[in-house]
C-alpha positions in Angstrom: 136.0 138.4 162.9 132.8 140.0 164.2 130.6 142.0 161.9 129.6 145.6 162.8 126.6 147.0 161.0 126.5 150.7 160.6 122.8 151.5 160.5 123.0 154.1 157.7 123.1 154.3 153.9 124.8 157.8 154.0 128.2 157.2 152.3 129.8 160.2 153.8 128.8 159.1 157.2 130.0 155.5 156.5 133.4 156.8 155.3 133.9 159.0 158.4 132.8 156.3 160.9 134.9 153.6 159.2 138.0 155.8 159.5 137.5 156.3 163.2 136.9 152.6 163.8 140.0 151.5 161.8 142.1 148.9 163.5 139.3 147.3 165.4 138.8 143.5 164.9 135.5 144.0 163.1 134.3 143.8 159.6 132.4 147.2 159.1 129.3 146.9 157.0 126.5 149.4 156.2 122.8 149.1 155.3 123.9 149.1 151.6 125.1 145.5 152.4 121.7 144.7 153.7 119.2 145.9 151.1 116.4 143.8 152.7 116.4 146.0 155.9 113.9 148.7 155.3 114.6 152.4 156.2 113.7 153.4 159.7 111.4 156.4 160.2 113.3 158.8 162.4 110.2 160.1 164.1 111.4 160.6 167.7 112.0 164.0 169.2 115.7 163.4 170.3 118.9 162.4 168.6 119.4 159.7 171.2 115.9 158.2 170.6 116.4 158.1 166.8 119.9 156.6 167.2 118.6 153.8 169.5 115.7 153.1 167.2 117.9 152.7 164.1 120.5 150.5 165.9 117.9 148.3 167.6 116.1 147.7 164.2 119.4 146.9 162.5 120.7 144.6 165.2 117.4 142.7 165.3 117.1 142.4 161.5 120.7 141.4 160.9 121.7 139.4 164.1 124.9 141.5 164.2 126.2 144.2 166.5 124.7 147.5 165.2 125.9 151.1 165.5 123.8 154.0 164.6 124.3 157.7 165.0 121.8 160.5 164.8 123.4 163.9 164.4 122.2 167.4 163.7 122.6 171.1 163.8 120.9 173.4 166.3 121.0 177.0 165.4 120.6 179.6 168.2 118.7 182.2 166.1 116.3 179.5 164.9 115.4 178.2 168.4 117.3 175.0 167.9 116.2 174.3 164.3 116.8 172.2 162.2 117.6 169.8 165.1 116.4 166.3 164.5 115.1 167.4 161.1 118.6 168.4 159.9 118.8 165.8 157.2 115.4 166.7 155.8 115.2 170.4 156.7 114.2 171.4 153.1 111.7 168.5 152.9 111.7 164.8 152.4 114.4 163.7 150.0 116.2 167.0 150.2 119.9 167.0 149.4 122.7 168.8 151.3 122.6 171.7 148.9 118.9 172.3 149.4 119.2 172.1 153.2 122.2 174.5 153.2 120.3 176.9 151.0 117.3 177.0 153.2 119.4 177.5 156.3 121.1 180.5 154.7 117.8 181.9 153.6 116.4 181.7 157.2 119.5 183.4 158.6 119.7 186.0 155.8 119.0 189.0 158.2 120.7 187.5 161.2 124.0 189.3 162.3 127.2 187.3 162.9 126.9 187.6 166.7 123.6 185.7 166.6 124.6 182.9 164.3 125.8 180.6 167.0 125.2 176.9 166.5 125.9 173.5 168.0 126.4 170.2 166.2 125.2 167.3 168.3 125.7 163.6 167.9 124.2 160.6 169.7 125.6 157.1 169.0 123.8 153.9 169.9 125.5 150.5 170.1 123.2 147.5 170.2 124.1 143.9 170.6 122.1 141.1 168.9 120.7 140.1 172.3 119.3 143.5 172.8 121.9 145.0 175.2 122.1 148.8 174.4 124.7 151.5 175.0 124.5 155.2 174.2 127.0 158.0 174.0 126.4 161.7 173.2 128.7 164.6 172.4 128.7 168.1 170.8 130.7 170.8 169.1 129.9 174.5 169.3 130.4 176.8 166.3 128.9 179.5 164.1 127.1 179.6 160.8 129.1 181.2 157.9 127.4 183.7 155.6 128.1 181.4 152.6 129.5 177.9 152.0 133.2 177.4 152.4 135.3 174.4 151.5 134.8 171.2 149.5 135.2 168.4 152.1 132.7 166.7 154.3 129.0 166.5 153.8 125.7 167.9 155.2 126.1 171.4 156.8 130.0 171.1 156.9 130.5 174.0 154.4 128.5 176.3 156.7 129.7 175.3 160.2 132.6 177.3 161.4 134.7 175.8 164.2 135.8 179.1 165.7 139.2 178.1 167.4 140.4 177.2 163.9 138.5 179.8 162.0 137.6 177.1 159.4 134.4 175.4 158.4 134.3 171.6 158.8 134.4 171.4 155.0 137.8 173.4 155.0 139.4 170.9 157.4 141.0 167.7 156.4 139.3 164.5 157.8 141.9 164.0 160.5 141.6 167.5 161.9 137.8 167.5 161.7 137.6 164.1 163.5 139.6 165.4 166.5 137.1 168.2 167.3 133.8 167.2 165.7 130.7 166.1 167.5 130.7 162.8 165.7 134.5 162.3 166.1 134.3 162.8 169.9 131.3 160.6 170.3 132.8 157.9 168.1 136.0 157.7 170.1 134.0 157.0 173.2 131.9 154.5 171.3 135.1 152.8 170.0 136.4 152.4 173.6 133.0 150.9 174.5 133.1 148.5 171.6 136.7 147.4 172.4 135.5 146.6 175.9 132.5 144.7 174.7 134.5 142.7 172.1 137.2 141.8 174.7 134.5 140.6 177.1 133.0 138.4 174.4 136.3 137.1 173.2 136.3 139.2 170.1 
């Protein structure tokens, strides 16, 4: 069975990605299984650039197929912030709670009609020989005035998916995966991975 290395140490992200790749003939691992691979500085201006950088580094260091995603939230009233800085919006090492708190502070005087936002996701798939593939997807929504729900991670308690009237954190994992930026991108990445595995005989 081939190994697939998820180029992340984010346990919430690993859990979500593993669920969407369930049933593929791969052993899914994460960077927690490869402590010798150092963290990659996500210093590029786009989600796609950072995803490719992380996947290329992981594939080269491990000799395995690597998958990396870079995702983030772009808020209309903040001119697209936090964007590629979503995970460290409140500073290096900031946790989800600090990032959410800062976002709400910045939107404190912003009325509901101007709290539009988009979650974006870029997923890079890199083979050990250097062959690269990239898929991107997104999900529009709105920022809630306060956190709602206990599921998910990151900005999930603040991001309202308007057709359902629920935040990502109020949705169960299956419902969220059907409509989320990462869920949509991962389904496309899964089809790509299935095709690559079949061509290489698994």
